[in-house]
C-alpha positions as CSV (number, residue, x, y, z in Angstrom):
1,M,0.9,-1.9,8.5
2,A,2.9,-5.0,7.8
3,C,5.9,-4.5,10.1
4,R,3.9,-2.4,12.6
5,Q,6.7,0.2,13.0
6,E,5.6,3.8,13.2
7,A,6.6,6.4,10.6
8,G,5.5,9.7,9.2
9,K,3.1,9.7,6.3
10,A,5.9,11.1,4.0
11,E,7.9,7.9,4.7
12,L,5.2,5.5,3.8
13,I,3.3,4.5,0.5
14,R,-0.5,4.6,0.6
15,I,-2.4,1.9,-1.2
16,V,-6.1,2.8,-1.8
17,R,-9.3,0.8,-2.4
18,R,-11.2,3.1,-4.7
19,P,-14.8,3.5,-4.2
20,E,-15.4,1.7,-7.6
21,G,-13.6,-1.4,-6.0
22,G,-10.3,-1.1,-7.8
23,V,-6.8,-1.0,-5.9
24,E,-4.1,1.5,-6.7
25,V,-1.1,3.5,-5.2
26,D,-2.0,7.0,-4.0
27,R,0.4,9.3,-5.7
28,Q,-1.6,12.5,-4.7
29,G,0.0,12.6,-1.1
30,G,-3.0,10.9,0.8
31,R,-5.9,12.8,-0.9
32,L,-7.0,10.0,-3.3
33,A,-10.5,9.0,-2.2
34,G,-11.1,5.5,-0.8
35,R,-10.1,3.3,2.1
36,G,-6.3,3.4,2.5
37,A,-3.5,1.4,4.1
38,Y,0.1,2.6,4.5
39,L,3.2,0.4,4.0
40,H,7.0,1.3,4.2
41,A,8.7,1.3,0.9
42,S,11.2,-1.2,2.0
43,N,11.5,-4.6,0.4
44,D,11.2,-6.5,3.8
45,C,8.0,-4.5,4.7
46,L,6.5,-5.2,1.1
47,E,7.4,-8.9,1.4
48,T,5.8,-9.4,4.8
49,A,2.7,-7.5,3.7
50,R,2.5,-9.8,0.7
51,K,3.0,-13.1,2.6
52,R,0.5,-12.2,5.4
53,R,-1.9,-10.9,2.9
54,A,-2.1,-7.7,5.0
55,L,-3.4,-5.4,2.2
56,E,-6.1,-7.7,1.3
57,R,-7.4,-7.7,5.0
58,A,-7.0,-4.0,5.5
59,L,-8.6,-3.1,2.3
60,G,-11.2,-6.0,2.0
61,V,-10.3,-6.6,-1.6
62,Q,-8.0,-8.9,-3.5
63,V,-4.8,-7.0,-4.5
64,P,-3.6,-7.8,-8.0
65,A,-0.1,-8.9,-8.7
66,E,0.4,-5.9,-11.0
67,L,0.1,-3.5,-7.8
68,W,2.8,-5.6,-6.1
69,V,5.1,-5.1,-9.1
70,E,4.4,-1.4,-9.2
71,V,4.9,-0.8,-5.4
72,S,8.2,-2.9,-5.6
73,N,9.5,-0.8,-8.4
74,S,8.3,2.4,-6.9
75,P,11.1,4.8,-5.8
76,G,9.1,5.5,-2.6
77,P,6.9,8.3,-1.4
78,A,7.3,11.6,-3.1
């Protein structure tokens, strides 16, 4: 989403806006209910998404700082 390069779902991290309004990392392989947005696990892509507020625009909600820390420390997709 941020770098606009294509990749398979297995290479991406899915961030989800839950029906209740919260935002979290989808660790269920794309099965978590809610509106999703995909990012590469690379630091460059994550930083670009953060600077451009790409997740906020894609999901329509404020992304908490804790989520950015969680995604940055994530080993990547399972």
